[in-house]
N, C-alpha and C positions, 0 to 999 in steps of 0.2 A: 468456627469462623474461617472463611476461605477467601482467596484472592487478595487484592490489594489491602483490604481491611486487616488481614491477619499479620501483615508486616509493617503497618504504619508505625512510624512516620516515614519509612522508606517508600519512595514513590515507585509505582509500577504502572507502566503504560504499554500499549501494543500498537504497532503499525501494521496495517493489513492492506498492502498495495494490490492494485489490479494487475493486469498484464503489462509488463514493463519491457520496452524495447531496449534490451541490454544483454549482458553477459549470460544470464541464465538460459535465454532462448537461442543465443547465437550458435550453440553446438548442435541444435536439433536440425533434422533435414529441412531444407528450404520449403518443400511442399507442405509439410506438417506445420511449420512455423507460420507460413502465410495463411493457411486455412484457419488456424487458431486466431491469428491477428485480425483477419477479416471479420470473423464472428465477434470478436471483442469490440472492434471499432463500430460495428453495427449496433451493438447492445449498449455501449457507453454513451452517456449524454454528450460528452465532448467529442465523440466520434474519432478518437485517436488513442494510441497507446501512451502510457506514461514513460517517463525517462528516469534513469538512475539518479540524476541530480534532483529531480522532483521528490523522490522518496527520501533522499538525503536531507533535503530541506525540511521535510516532515519530522525526521529524527532529530535534527538540530533544534527545531521548535520545541520538541518534548524535552530535550536536554536543557534548554535555556529557560523554559518557563517552570519555575519552581513551584507553581501552584497547581499544575496538572498532575493528577494521579487517578488511577482506576479508569483510564480512558482508552478507547480504541479509536484511532484515526484511520480513515480510509482514503488514501490518495489513489483513487481508482477512476477518475474522470466521470463519476456519477453512475458507475456500473451497478453499485449496490442499490440504487434507487429504482431500478427497473423491475 
C-alpha cells in the first residue's frame, strides 16, 4: 500500500503550481526570467503567470476542506491542459 491510502485517515494532498511571478524567480537574471515567462504565458490557457497569493489560496482550500485527500491540484493557468 502506497501514497495517501497507506496513512489514512491522515489526509495527503499535493499542490503543483505552474510558473509563479514571485520570490523564486526574482533572483534569476532578467533575460532568463523573461524568456521563461514569455514561453509560459504562450502555453498557459490564461496567458499569464500565477501569483503567490493564488497558490496560497489553493493551499488554504486543501487545509480547510476536510474531505479532500489523495488529490493533486494544479493552479497553473491551464498549462497542464496543453
